[in-house]
Every structure is written in structure tokens, then in C-alpha cells.
N, C-alpha and C positions, 0 to 999 in steps of 0.2 A: 214164571214162564218167560216173561220178557227178559229177565236177567239171564236166563239160560240162552235165549236167542242172541243177546248182546255178546255173551261169552263165546258162543259158537261163531258169531260173526268176527269177533276179535281173534279167535283162534285161526279162522280161515284167513283173515288178513295177515296175521303173523306168519302163517305157513306160506302164504304168497310172497311176503317180504323175504322170508328165508330162502325161498326158491330163487327169487330175483338176485339175492346176495350170492347164492351158490353159482348162478349163471355168470354173474359179474366176476366172481372169483375164478371160475373155470376159464372164462374168456381172458381174464388178466393173466392167468397162468399160461395160457396159450401164447399170449403176446410175449411173455418173458421167455418161454421156451423157444419161440421163433427168434427172438433177439439172441438167445444163447446159440441156437443153430447157426444163425448168421455169423456170430462171432467165431464159432468153430470153423465154419466154411472159410471165413476170412483168414483165420490162423492157418488152416491147411493150405490155402493158396500162398500165403506168405512163406510157410515152411517149404512148399514145393518150389517156389521161386528161389529161396535161399539154397536149396539142394541143387537146383539147376545151375545157379551161379557158381556154387562150389565145384560142381562137376566140370563146368566150362573152364574154371580157373585151373583145375587139376589137369585138364587136357592141354591147356595152353602151356602150363609148366612143363609137362612131359614133352610137348613139341619143342619148347625152348631148350630143354635138356638134350634132346636128340640133335637139334641144330648146333648146339654148342659142342656136342660130341663129334659131329661131322666136321665142324670147323676145326676142332683140335686135331682130328685125324688128318685133315687137309694140311694144317700147319706142319704136322710131323712129316707128312709125305713131301711137302715142299722143302723142309729142312734136310731130309734125307737126300732128295734130288740135288739140292745145292751142295751138300757135303760131298756127294759122289762126284759131281762136276768139278769141285775144287780139288778133290783127291786126284782125279784124272788129269787135271791141269798140272798139279804138282808132279805127278809121275811122269808126265810128258816132259816137263821142264828138267827133271832129274835125268831122264833118258837122253834128252838133247844135250845136257851138260856132259854126261858120261861119253856120249858119242863125240862131242867136240874135243873132249880131253884125249880120247883115243886117236882121233884124227891129228891133233896137235902132236901127240907122242910119236905117231908114225911119220909125220913130216920131219920131225927133229932127227929121226934115225936116218 
């Protein structure tokens, strides 16, 4: 009878130990999953930051391209304006030369 009682007590103690171990295991797993969740959150924040930086970089690149395009358009417009002014000056010089030639020709007659 006493042996059965000891065996029963040992079984109860064993069951209690197993329950404690299960609790520790569950708590430990909770800690691991919490760390994993934190790592996932950290990674998501890092990914979001990288996406944000890439988007800003893309916007800056597009802005620079537009500025360069506007700058090139301005250069072309300035060149056309200078070319037109130079042509007008040449035409004026040619007209003046022709007029002087005609005046000299008429004076000689």
C-alpha cells in the first residue's frame, strides 16, 4: 500500500514537473515568436525606409531630368535667337552694302 502511495506521489510530482516544463516551453516559444515578430517589424520598417528612399531618389531624378530638359530647351531658344539676330545683322550689312554700291554707281553716272 505504501509503495502504491509513493508511486502515486511520484506520478503526481512527475506530472507537475511535466506541466512546469510545458509552461516554460510555451513561455519560451512566446519569447522566440516575440523576437521573431520584432525582427519582422524591424525588417518591414527597413524595407519601408528603403522604398521611401528609392521613391525620393526617383522623384529627384525625374526632377533633374525635367530641369535638364528645360535647360536644353532654353539653350536651343537662346541659340535660335542669337542665330536670328546674327542673320538679321548680316542681311542688314548686305542691304547696306548693296545700297552703297547702287549709290556709288549712280554718282558715277
